[in-house]
N, C-alpha and C positions, 0 to 999 in steps of 0.2 A: 603524389607519388604513392603506388600501388603498396600494399602490405606483401609480407615475405612470401606468403602462400600463393598469392596472384602472381608474384615476379616467379616463383618456382615454376607454377602451371604453364605461364608464357615461355618460359626458356624449355621447359618438357615439348610444349609444342612445336617451338623451334628446332630441336633437336629431331623431333619425328618428320618435319618439313625436310631437314636436311639429309636425312636417312633415306627418306622416299625418293629426293632429286638425285641423290647419289646412286640410288638403285636405278633409275630410270637412265641415268648416264652410263652405267654399266651395261643395260641391256641395249642400250643404242650402238655401243661401240663394240660389243663381244661378237666374237666371230662364231658362228653357228657350229655346234659340236657334231661329231659324229657318233652315232650308237651302231654297235653291232647288230646286225638283221635288221635294220632300219635305215634303209638306203634311199634316200631321196635326193634329187639334185637339188643344189643351193638356190635359193629364191633370190635374183638380184636385188629386188626391192628391199630384202632384209637387211643386205651389207651397207654398213654407213661408212662414210669417210672418217676414220679415227682421228684424222688429223685436225679435224674441226674441233675435236674435245681434248687436245693436249693440255695439261694442266688441270684440268677439272678433277681430277683424283686428288692431286695434292690440295688443290683448293677447298675440296670436301672434307678431306682428312682434317686440314688446319681448322674449319669452321667448326666440325664436329667435337675436336678435340677441345677447342676454346667454350664452346657449349656446355660440355662435360664439366670443365673446371668452373664455370659459372654456376652451374646446378650443384657441384659440391660446395662451393663457396655458400651458396643460399641455405642448403642443408645444413651447414654448420652454424648458419648464423641463426637457425630457429633457437628457439627455447627449448634447453634440455628437459626430460621427464623428471629429474630432481629438482626442478626449479619450483618450488612451491609458493603458494600466495605469500606466505609470511617472508620467504628469501626476496620475492619481488617487491614487496612492501618495504622492504629495509632497504634494498637496492635503490627505491623512489625517494625514501627518506634521504639517502645519502647523496644522490643528485640533486635533491632540492637544497641541502645544506651548501653544496658547492656552487648551485646556482645564486644563492644568497650572499655567499662570500665574493663571488665574481662580481654582483651587481654592487656591493659596498665597495670594492674595488674601482669599479668604472665610476659611482659617483664621487670618489675621491678623487679621481683623474680628471673629472669634468670639472670638479670646483677649483683644481690647480689650473687647468686651460682657462677658466673664467677669469682668475686672478691675473694670468699672464695675459690675457687678451686687453684686461683694463689697463695693466702697465703699459703694453704696446700703445693703446689708443692715447693715454695721457702724454706718452712719449711724443706721439705724432701730432697731439695738440700742441704741446711746447716748441716742437720743431715748427709747425704752422705759424703759431704767434710769434717766434722769432724771425722767421723769415719776412711776416708782414711787417714788423716792427723796423727790421733792418731795410726794408725796400722802401718804407715809408720815409726813413730818415734821411736816405740817399737821394731822394726826389727832391 
């Protein structure tokens, strides 16, 4: 997984691509404008069929908004300027203590599971022996 700065750069590149593509769609679907004093006939090659591009505006608006939200989230997840090395070290120590506590709990659960497994295996052995003795007596 990439670090936050790389993710942020990728999201910004994606946003730039979306803006570029949306401008391209606008250029393809826009009607030629008329300027006073500049009267040239419309070029039939320039006019596109706007029905081919219906829904593209909403799609690009949604994509751009989603990418902008992703960028905001990535920016918010970056460490703040107020985060000093001392605060980071204290946070890492706290996380290490939590990790050790979780490790102790996991070891305890594993021990209990192993005891339970031994009891189940013992019960299965007793059932198997009982079944074998009862089947040998009946034959």
